[in-house]
N, CA, C and O atoms as CSV, one atom per row, in Angstrom:
chain,resi,resn,atom,element,x,y,z
A,1,MET,N,N,0.970,-1.320,-0.132
A,1,MET,CA,C,-0.144,-0.262,-0.023
A,1,MET,C,C,0.904,1.166,-0.142
A,1,MET,O,O,0.445,2.282,-0.386
A,2,ASP,N,N,2.364,0.895,0.076
A,2,ASP,CA,C,2.953,2.076,-0.012
A,2,ASP,C,C,2.959,2.794,-1.686
A,2,ASP,O,O,2.904,2.130,-2.721
A,3,ILE,N,N,3.039,4.295,-1.598
A,3,ILE,CA,C,2.395,4.854,-2.811
A,3,ILE,C,C,4.116,5.130,-3.395
A,3,ILE,O,O,4.812,6.030,-2.925
A,4,LEU,N,N,4.538,4.293,-4.347
A,4,LEU,CA,C,5.686,4.364,-4.991
A,4,LEU,C,C,6.147,5.294,-6.066
A,4,LEU,O,O,7.284,5.749,-6.196
A,5,ALA,N,N,4.787,5.575,-7.046
A,5,ALA,CA,C,4.882,6.666,-7.802
A,5,ALA,C,C,3.216,7.201,-8.128
A,5,ALA,O,O,2.191,6.523,-8.202
A,6,ALA,N,N,3.386,8.439,-8.257
A,6,ALA,CA,C,2.510,9.365,-8.486
A,6,ALA,C,C,2.430,10.634,-9.350
A,6,ALA,O,O,3.335,11.463,-9.254
A,7,ASN,N,N,1.251,10.862,-10.307
A,7,ASN,CA,C,1.577,12.262,-11.028
A,7,ASN,C,C,0.593,12.991,-10.174
A,7,ASN,O,O,-0.378,12.535,-9.571
A,8,PRO,N,N,1.162,14.553,-10.264
A,8,PRO,CA,C,0.599,15.583,-9.336
A,8,PRO,C,C,-0.810,15.035,-8.849
A,8,PRO,O,O,-1.000,14.332,-7.857
A,9,ALA,N,N,-1.727,15.487,-9.720
A,9,ALA,CA,C,-3.066,15.065,-9.691
A,9,ALA,C,C,-3.726,13.936,-9.231
A,9,ALA,O,O,-4.873,13.844,-8.795
A,10,GLY,N,N,-2.803,13.016,-9.390
A,10,GLY,CA,C,-3.510,11.129,-8.614
A,10,GLY,C,C,-3.050,11.440,-7.166
A,10,GLY,O,O,-3.648,10.912,-6.228
A,11,LEU,N,N,-1.981,12.301,-6.948
A,11,LEU,CA,C,-1.568,12.065,-5.485
A,11,LEU,C,C,-2.049,13.155,-4.869
A,11,LEU,O,O,-2.176,13.193,-3.645
A,12,ARG,N,N,-2.396,14.256,-5.745
A,12,ARG,CA,C,-3.578,15.072,-5.081
A,12,ARG,C,C,-5.610,14.422,-4.809
A,12,ARG,O,O,-6.733,14.782,-4.457
A,13,LEU,N,N,-5.001,13.570,-5.185
A,13,LEU,CA,C,-6.721,12.800,-5.136
A,13,LEU,C,C,-7.096,12.385,-3.415
A,13,LEU,O,O,-8.168,12.141,-2.861
A,14,TYR,N,N,-5.802,12.436,-2.952
A,14,TYR,CA,C,-5.947,11.768,-1.421
A,14,TYR,C,C,-4.850,12.974,-0.836
A,14,TYR,O,O,-3.628,13.128,-0.836
A,15,ALA,N,N,-6.206,13.819,-0.277
A,15,ALA,CA,C,-6.225,15.470,0.366
A,15,ALA,C,C,-4.964,15.108,1.440
A,15,ALA,O,O,-5.154,14.267,2.318
A,16,GLY,N,N,-3.832,15.715,1.323
A,16,GLY,CA,C,-2.859,15.833,2.389
A,16,GLY,C,C,-1.792,15.061,2.246
A,16,GLY,O,O,-0.624,15.423,2.387
A,17,VAL,N,N,-2.262,13.754,1.905
A,17,VAL,CA,C,-0.921,13.271,1.635
A,17,VAL,C,C,0.206,13.513,0.908
A,17,VAL,O,O,1.252,12.874,1.025
A,18,GLU,N,N,0.030,14.362,0.210
A,18,GLU,CA,C,1.149,14.882,-0.680
A,18,GLU,C,C,2.253,16.038,-0.124
A,18,GLU,O,O,3.120,16.675,-0.722
A,19,ASP,N,N,1.763,16.014,1.507
A,19,ASP,CA,C,2.597,16.864,2.278
A,19,ASP,C,C,3.495,15.811,3.576
A,19,ASP,O,O,4.262,16.081,4.500
A,20,TRP,N,N,2.906,14.554,3.031
A,20,TRP,CA,C,4.091,13.620,4.033
A,20,TRP,C,C,5.684,13.230,2.792
A,20,TRP,O,O,6.126,13.079,1.653
A,21,PRO,N,N,5.888,13.265,4.198
A,21,PRO,CA,C,7.585,12.544,3.611
A,21,PRO,C,C,7.450,11.543,2.394
A,21,PRO,O,O,6.580,10.782,2.817
A,22,SER,N,N,7.701,11.213,1.473
A,22,SER,CA,C,7.490,10.623,0.361
A,22,SER,C,C,7.566,8.822,1.002
A,22,SER,O,O,6.678,7.989,0.822
A,23,ARG,N,N,8.872,8.593,1.752
A,23,ARG,CA,C,8.891,7.555,2.452
A,23,ARG,C,C,7.845,7.290,3.447
A,23,ARG,O,O,7.882,6.146,3.901
A,24,HIS,N,N,6.979,8.008,3.873
A,24,HIS,CA,C,5.702,7.546,5.052
A,24,HIS,C,C,4.481,7.705,3.941
A,24,HIS,O,O,3.441,7.974,4.542
A,25,ARG,N,N,4.292,7.627,2.586
A,25,ARG,CA,C,2.909,7.972,2.010
A,25,ARG,C,C,2.481,6.476,1.494
A,25,ARG,O,O,2.926,5.742,0.611
A,26,ASN,N,N,1.317,6.344,2.533
A,26,ASN,CA,C,1.016,4.735,2.429
A,26,ASN,C,C,-0.298,4.802,2.488
A,26,ASN,O,O,-0.817,5.637,3.229
A,27,LEU,N,N,-1.233,3.758,1.561
A,27,LEU,CA,C,-2.762,4.783,1.577
A,27,LEU,C,C,-3.247,3.425,2.955
A,27,LEU,O,O,-4.436,3.507,3.261
A,28,ALA,N,N,-2.654,2.586,3.521
A,28,ALA,CA,C,-3.526,2.074,4.834
A,28,ALA,C,C,-3.026,3.141,5.703
A,28,ALA,O,O,-4.024,3.643,6.219
A,29,CYS,N,N,-2.242,3.581,6.013
A,29,CYS,CA,C,-1.793,4.887,7.044
A,29,CYS,C,C,-3.147,5.931,7.039
A,29,CYS,O,O,-3.879,6.276,7.967
A,30,TYR,N,N,-3.158,6.234,5.782
A,30,TYR,CA,C,-3.998,7.111,5.049
A,30,TYR,C,C,-5.444,6.647,5.727
A,30,TYR,O,O,-5.891,7.231,6.714
A,31,VAL,N,N,-5.899,5.904,5.302
A,31,VAL,CA,C,-6.900,5.361,5.388
A,31,VAL,C,C,-7.465,5.378,7.732
A,31,VAL,O,O,-8.526,5.243,8.342
A,32,PHE,N,N,-6.630,5.515,7.969
A,32,PHE,CA,C,-6.383,5.367,9.404
A,32,PHE,C,C,-6.654,6.621,10.273
A,32,PHE,O,O,-7.523,7.066,11.023
A,33,LEU,N,N,-5.315,6.985,9.716
A,33,LEU,CA,C,-5.113,8.832,10.080
A,33,LEU,C,C,-5.751,9.779,9.320
A,33,LEU,O,O,-5.354,10.902,9.631
A,34,HIS,N,N,-6.535,9.788,8.496
A,34,HIS,CA,C,-6.571,11.206,7.649
A,34,HIS,C,C,-8.015,11.176,7.748
A,34,HIS,O,O,-8.802,10.412,7.188
A,35,PRO,N,N,-8.266,12.251,8.654
A,35,PRO,CA,C,-9.788,12.822,9.019
A,35,PRO,C,C,-10.859,13.253,7.717
A,35,PRO,O,O,-11.915,13.742,8.118
A,36,VAL,N,N,-10.708,13.122,6.095
A,36,VAL,CA,C,-11.459,13.178,5.323
A,36,VAL,C,C,-12.222,11.422,5.190
A,36,VAL,O,O,-13.305,11.096,4.705
A,37,ARG,N,N,-11.267,10.666,5.761
A,37,ARG,CA,C,-12.005,9.494,5.545
A,37,ARG,C,C,-13.332,8.785,6.534
A,37,ARG,O,O,-13.216,8.733,7.758
A,38,PRO,N,N,-14.356,8.357,5.944
A,38,PRO,CA,C,-15.109,7.642,6.839
A,38,PRO,C,C,-14.334,6.247,7.903
A,38,PRO,O,O,-13.766,5.166,7.747
A,39,HIS,N,N,-14.697,6.992,8.792
A,39,HIS,CA,C,-14.505,5.650,9.532
A,39,HIS,C,C,-15.005,5.814,11.628
A,39,HIS,O,O,-15.152,6.969,12.029
A,40,SER,N,N,-15.136,5.024,12.340
A,40,SER,CA,C,-15.841,5.486,13.526
A,40,SER,C,C,-14.169,4.870,14.398
A,40,SER,O,O,-13.135,4.317,14.024
A,41,SER,N,N,-14.651,5.305,15.503
A,41,SER,CA,C,-13.311,5.717,16.614
A,41,SER,C,C,-13.865,5.608,18.166
A,41,SER,O,O,-14.733,6.454,18.380
A,42,ALA,N,N,-13.618,4.908,19.107
A,42,ALA,CA,C,-14.427,4.864,20.182
A,42,ALA,C,C,-13.513,3.914,21.041
A,42,ALA,O,O,-12.341,3.786,20.687
A,43,THR,N,N,-13.944,3.286,22.073
A,43,THR,CA,C,-13.473,2.306,23.160
A,43,THR,C,C,-14.182,1.650,23.686
A,43,THR,O,O,-15.314,1.876,24.114
A,44,LYS,N,N,-13.545,0.732,23.700
A,44,LYS,CA,C,-14.569,-0.609,24.194
A,44,LYS,C,C,-14.107,-1.487,25.603
A,44,LYS,O,O,-12.884,-1.361,25.644
A,45,THR,N,N,-14.526,-2.276,26.712
A,45,THR,CA,C,-14.320,-2.024,28.369
A,45,THR,C,C,-14.308,-4.112,27.637
A,45,THR,O,O,-15.225,-4.770,27.145
A,46,PHE,N,N,-13.381,-4.346,27.817
A,46,PHE,CA,C,-13.187,-6.152,27.973
A,46,PHE,C,C,-13.060,-6.506,29.388
A,46,PHE,O,O,-12.419,-5.836,30.198
A,47,HIS,N,N,-13.944,-8.008,29.760
A,47,HIS,CA,C,-13.561,-8.326,30.578
A,47,HIS,C,C,-12.912,-9.618,30.715
A,47,HIS,O,O,-13.673,-10.584,30.677
A,48,HIS,N,N,-11.719,-9.840,30.860
A,48,HIS,CA,C,-10.902,-10.992,30.594
A,48,HIS,C,C,-10.722,-11.751,32.086
A,48,HIS,O,O,-10.580,-11.274,33.212
A,49,PRO,N,N,-10.782,-12.949,31.670
A,49,PRO,CA,C,-10.767,-13.538,32.765
A,49,PRO,C,C,-8.782,-13.584,33.866
A,49,PRO,O,O,-8.409,-13.982,34.969
A,50,ASP,N,N,-8.292,-13.081,32.951
A,50,ASP,CA,C,-6.767,-13.693,33.269
A,50,ASP,C,C,-6.402,-12.320,33.536
A,50,ASP,O,O,-5.837,-12.129,34.613
A,51,VAL,N,N,-6.592,-11.386,32.832
A,51,VAL,CA,C,-6.093,-9.599,33.209
A,51,VAL,C,C,-7.446,-8.793,33.945
A,51,VAL,O,O,-7.280,-7.760,34.595
A,52,GLY,N,N,-8.626,-9.340,33.770
A,52,GLY,CA,C,-9.210,-8.240,34.605
A,52,GLY,C,C,-10.079,-7.357,33.497
A,52,GLY,O,O,-10.355,-7.833,32.396
A,53,ASP,N,N,-10.497,-5.973,33.916
A,53,ASP,CA,C,-10.614,-5.148,33.365
A,53,ASP,C,C,-9.751,-4.301,32.300
A,53,ASP,O,O,-8.726,-3.785,32.744
A,54,LEU,N,N,-10.040,-4.118,31.024
A,54,LEU,CA,C,-9.304,-3.407,30.871
A,54,LEU,C,C,-10.255,-2.785,29.387
A,54,LEU,O,O,-11.218,-3.316,28.833
A,55,THR,N,N,-9.464,-1.341,29.016
A,55,THR,CA,C,-10.407,-0.515,27.791
A,55,THR,C,C,-9.565,-0.412,27.202
A,55,THR,O,O,-8.483,-0.414,27.788
A,56,LEU,N,N,-9.591,-0.245,25.504
A,56,LEU,CA,C,-8.937,-0.079,24.485
A,56,LEU,C,C,-9.828,0.602,23.564
A,56,LEU,O,O,-11.041,0.514,23.374
A,57,GLY,N,N,-8.661,1.492,22.900
A,57,GLY,CA,C,-9.413,2.373,22.022
A,57,GLY,C,C,-9.488,1.653,20.677
A,57,GLY,O,O,-8.520,1.013,20.264
A,58,TYR,N,N,-10.736,1.761,19.925
A,58,TYR,CA,C,-10.946,1.282,18.546
A,58,TYR,C,C,-11.312,2.040,17.422
A,58,TYR,O,O,-12.221,2.868,17.380
A,59,GLN,N,N,-10.320,1.610,16.234
A,59,GLN,CA,C,-10.512,2.652,14.727
A,59,GLN,C,C,-11.276,1.345,14.369
A,59,GLN,O,O,-11.087,0.257,14.913
A,60,SER,N,N,-12.456,1.695,13.053
A,60,SER,CA,C,-13.221,0.650,12.433
A,60,SER,C,C,-13.612,1.493,11.449
A,60,SER,O,O,-14.012,2.658,11.449
A,61,MET,N,N,-13.357,0.421,10.343
A,61,MET,CA,C,-13.697,1.283,8.853
A,61,MET,C,C,-14.418,-0.254,8.458
A,61,MET,O,O,-14.244,-1.399,8.872
A,62,LEU,N,N,-15.386,0.426,7.350
A,62,LEU,CA,C,-16.171,-1.053,6.523
A,62,LEU,C,C,-15.341,-0.650,5.313
A,62,LEU,O,O,-14.938,0.443,4.916
A,63,LEU,N,N,-15.176,-2.344,4.695
A,63,LEU,CA,C,-14.119,-2.735,3.600
A,63,LEU,C,C,-14.833,-3.005,2.179
A,63,LEU,O,O,-15.764,-3.751,1.875
A,64,GLU,N,N,-14.188,-2.277,1.562
A,64,GLU,CA,C,-14.800,-1.454,0.331
A,64,GLU,C,C,-14.842,-2.648,-0.577
A,64,GLU,O,O,-13.715,-2.999,-0.926
A,65,GLY,N,N,-15.981,-3.483,-1.134
A,65,GLY,CA,C,-15.990,-4.254,-1.802
A,65,GLY,C,C,-16.202,-5.744,-1.005
A,65,GLY,O,O,-15.983,-6.809,-1.582
A,66,THR,N,N,-16.583,-5.675,0.167
A,66,THR,CA,C,-16.898,-6.693,1.102
A,66,THR,C,C,-18.106,-6.370,1.950
A,66,THR,O,O,-18.104,-5.830,3.056
A,67,PRO,N,N,-19.087,-6.771,1.277
A,67,PRO,CA,C,-20.298,-5.960,2.550
A,67,PRO,C,C,-20.390,-7.120,3.254
A,67,PRO,O,O,-20.119,-8.298,3.022
A,68,GLY,N,N,-21.115,-6.122,4.739
A,68,GLY,CA,C,-20.963,-6.669,6.034
A,68,GLY,C,C,-19.816,-6.911,6.563
A,68,GLY,O,O,-19.713,-7.469,7.655
A,69,GLN,N,N,-18.630,-6.452,5.728
A,69,GLN,CA,C,-17.397,-6.913,6.629
A,69,GLN,C,C,-16.559,-5.526,7.223
A,69,GLN,O,O,-16.838,-4.522,6.568
A,70,ARG,N,N,-16.079,-5.411,7.777
A,70,ARG,CA,C,-15.459,-4.434,8.765
A,70,ARG,C,C,-13.984,-4.966,9.442
A,70,ARG,O,O,-13.819,-6.143,9.764
A,71,LEU,N,N,-12.941,-3.913,9.606
A,71,LEU,CA,C,-11.452,-3.775,9.735
A,71,LEU,C,C,-12.141,-3.207,11.396
A,71,LEU,O,O,-13.190,-2.566,11.447
A,72,SER,N,N,-11.433,-3.537,12.495
A,72,SER,CA,C,-11.067,-3.018,13.649
A,72,SER,C,C,-9.789,-3.235,13.780
A,72,SER,O,O,-9.389,-4.332,13.389
A,73,ALA,N,N,-8.770,-2.246,14.371
A,73,ALA,CA,C,-7.965,-2.173,15.102
A,73,ALA,C,C,-8.121,-1.271,16.789
A,73,ALA,O,O,-8.551,-0.136,16.996
A,74,TYR,N,N,-7.575,-2.328,17.806
A,74,TYR,CA,C,-7.770,-2.181,18.760
A,74,TYR,C,C,-5.985,-1.100,19.696
A,74,TYR,O,O,-4.797,-1.229,19.398
A,75,HIS,N,N,-6.254,-0.720,20.145
A,75,HIS,CA,C,-5.117,-0.153,20.971
A,75,HIS,C,C,-5.251,0.320,22.250
A,75,HIS,O,O,-6.217,0.716,22.903
A,76,ALA,N,N,-3.587,0.146,22.564
A,76,ALA,CA,C,-4.044,0.901,24.278
A,76,ALA,C,C,-2.951,2.125,23.908
A,76,ALA,O,O,-2.349,2.330,22.854
A,77,GLN,N,N,-2.928,2.823,25.118
A,77,GLN,CA,C,-1.965,4.089,25.455
A,77,GLN,C,C,-0.869,3.302,25.858
A,77,GLN,O,O,-1.230,2.576,26.784
A,78,PRO,N,N,0.506,3.104,25.517
A,78,PRO,CA,C,1.887,2.905,26.045
A,78,PRO,C,C,1.968,3.190,27.769
A,78,PRO,O,O,1.764,4.273,28.318
A,79,GLY,N,N,2.225,2.259,28.244
A,79,GLY,CA,C,2.508,2.588,29.421
A,79,GLY,C,C,1.033,3.013,31.132
A,79,GLY,O,O,0.887,3.368,32.302
A,80,SER,N,N,0.441,2.604,29.958
A,80,SER,CA,C,-1.447,2.471,30.896
A,80,SER,C,C,-1.267,1.178,31.480
A,80,SER,O,O,-0.346,0.460,31.092
A,81,PRO,N,N,-2.198,0.749,32.535
A,81,PRO,CA,C,-2.903,-0.489,32.781
A,81,PRO,C,C,-3.016,-1.553,31.878
A,81,PRO,O,O,-2.461,-2.651,31.916
A,82,ASP,N,N,-4.018,-0.967,30.841
A,82,ASP,CA,C,-4.215,-1.164,29.709
A,82,ASP,C,C,-3.709,-2.350,28.938
A,82,ASP,O,O,-4.022,-3.534,28.816
A,83,HIS,N,N,-2.563,-1.326,28.353
A,83,HIS,CA,C,-1.319,-1.342,27.610
A,83,HIS,C,C,-0.415,-2.595,28.593
A,83,HIS,O,O,-0.025,-3.434,27.780
A,84,ASP,N,N,-0.024,-2.940,29.835
A,84,ASP,CA,C,0.626,-3.754,30.477
A,84,ASP,C,C,-0.331,-5.005,30.321
A,84,ASP,O,O,-0.082,-6.190,30.095
A,85,ALA,N,N,-1.431,-4.367,30.508
A,85,ALA,CA,C,-2.733,-5.981,30.738
A,85,ALA,C,C,-2.571,-6.662,28.764
A,85,ALA,O,O,-2.563,-7.888,28.657
A,86,MET,N,N,-2.481,-5.970,27.664
A,86,MET,CA,C,-2.461,-6.463,26.272
A,86,MET,C,C,-0.652,-7.175,26.349
A,86,MET,O,O,-0.482,-8.357,26.050
A,87,VAL,N,N,0.445,-6.364,26.735
A,87,VAL,CA,C,1.332,-7.139,26.821
A,87,VAL,C,C,1.376,-8.846,27.447
A,87,VAL,O,O,1.796,-9.879,26.925
A,88,LEU,N,N,0.836,-8.618,28.581
A,88,LEU,CA,C,0.859,-9.800,29.558
A,88,LEU,C,C,-0.140,-10.395,28.791
A,88,LEU,O,O,0.409,-11.493,28.697
A,89,LEU,N,N,-1.268,-10.539,28.116
A,89,LEU,CA,C,-1.580,-11.760,27.201
A,89,LEU,C,C,-1.143,-12.294,26.376
A,89,LEU,O,O,-1.113,-13.508,26.174
A,90,ASP,N,N,-0.538,-11.042,25.478
A,90,ASP,CA,C,0.461,-11.327,24.565
A,90,ASP,C,C,1.699,-12.638,24.964
A,90,ASP,O,O,1.970,-13.604,24.251
A,91,LEU,N,N,2.336,-12.269,26.396
A,91,LEU,CA,C,3.572,-12.803,26.746
A,91,LEU,C,C,3.022,-14.193,27.132
A,91,LEU,O,O,3.844,-15.101,27.263
A,92,THR,N,N,1.863,-14.417,27.303
A,92,THR,CA,C,1.360,-15.344,28.041
A,92,THR,C,C,0.646,-16.415,27.337
A,92,THR,O,O,0.520,-17.576,27.724
A,93,ALA,N,N,0.130,-15.819,26.107
A,93,ALA,CA,C,-0.359,-16.799,24.978
A,93,ALA,C,C,-0.124,-18.273,24.674
A,93,ALA,O,O,0.530,-18.745,25.604
A,94,PRO,N,N,-0.355,-19.055,23.883
A,94,PRO,CA,C,0.219,-20.232,23.896
A,94,PRO,C,C,1.076,-19.915,22.492
A,94,PRO,O,O,0.575,-19.086,21.732
A,95,THR,N,N,2.093,-20.413,22.189
A,95,THR,CA,C,3.653,-20.301,21.142
A,95,THR,C,C,2.316,-20.154,20.482
A,95,THR,O,O,1.670,-19.113,20.365
A,96,ARG,N,N,1.969,-21.467,20.031
A,96,ARG,CA,C,1.176,-21.629,18.685
A,96,ARG,C,C,0.719,-20.155,18.556
A,96,ARG,O,O,1.324,-19.471,17.731
A,97,ALA,N,N,-0.064,-19.708,19.120
A,97,ALA,CA,C,-1.445,-18.921,18.983
A,97,ALA,C,C,-0.035,-17.593,18.485
A,97,ALA,O,O,-0.494,-16.841,17.625
A,98,ARG,N,N,0.592,-17.442,18.643
A,98,ARG,CA,C,1.787,-16.113,18.111
A,98,ARG,C,C,1.995,-16.107,17.229
A,98,ARG,O,O,1.604,-15.073,16.688
A,99,HIS,N,N,2.598,-16.933,16.437
A,99,HIS,CA,C,3.174,-17.232,15.265
A,99,HIS,C,C,2.034,-17.997,13.728
A,99,HIS,O,O,1.607,-19.151,13.727
A,100,PRO,N,N,1.844,-17.199,12.862
A,100,PRO,CA,C,1.474,-17.143,11.696
A,100,PRO,C,C,1.602,-18.642,11.464
A,100,PRO,O,O,2.715,-19.146,11.617
A,101,ALA,N,N,0.285,-19.611,11.012
A,101,ALA,CA,C,0.431,-20.909,10.367
A,101,ALA,C,C,1.691,-20.722,9.640
A,101,ALA,O,O,2.707,-21.251,10.091
A,102,SER,N,N,1.727,-20.160,8.771
A,102,SER,CA,C,2.810,-20.121,7.525
A,102,SER,C,C,4.490,-20.312,8.173
A,102,SER,O,O,5.440,-20.701,7.494
A,103,GLU,N,N,4.549,-19.939,9.611
A,103,GLU,CA,C,5.881,-19.979,10.423
A,103,GLU,C,C,5.719,-21.003,11.070
A,103,GLU,O,O,6.715,-21.416,11.663
A,104,ARG,N,N,3.873,-22.124,11.256
A,104,ARG,CA,C,4.532,-23.575,11.807
A,104,ARG,C,C,4.898,-24.507,10.767
A,104,ARG,O,O,5.289,-25.602,11.171
A,105,LEU,N,N,4.858,-24.312,9.453
A,105,LEU,CA,C,4.803,-25.218,8.717
A,105,LEU,C,C,6.360,-25.761,8.394
A,105,LEU,O,O,6.536,-26.715,7.636
């Protein structure tokens, strides 16, 4: 999703991206970070049996060409108890769950 080359008009279709350093021009980042794109953000509280309650921020958007599907990304503020809980969940996950199937073959 990196923008490797574009004519001036094509680049300006993505308002504001022309101001980004060329090495940072990425459409995935643009979708999540640029305010002109429709997406929702809020917080969601989880009640987890191992780490207790944690509240994560999230951004969500519909995926073009995939009716009814949505992409959501959850995040926690670094250094917060919620972030510590996420790190603990990651560190205590079974090894198999931490590696994609392709790495297990």
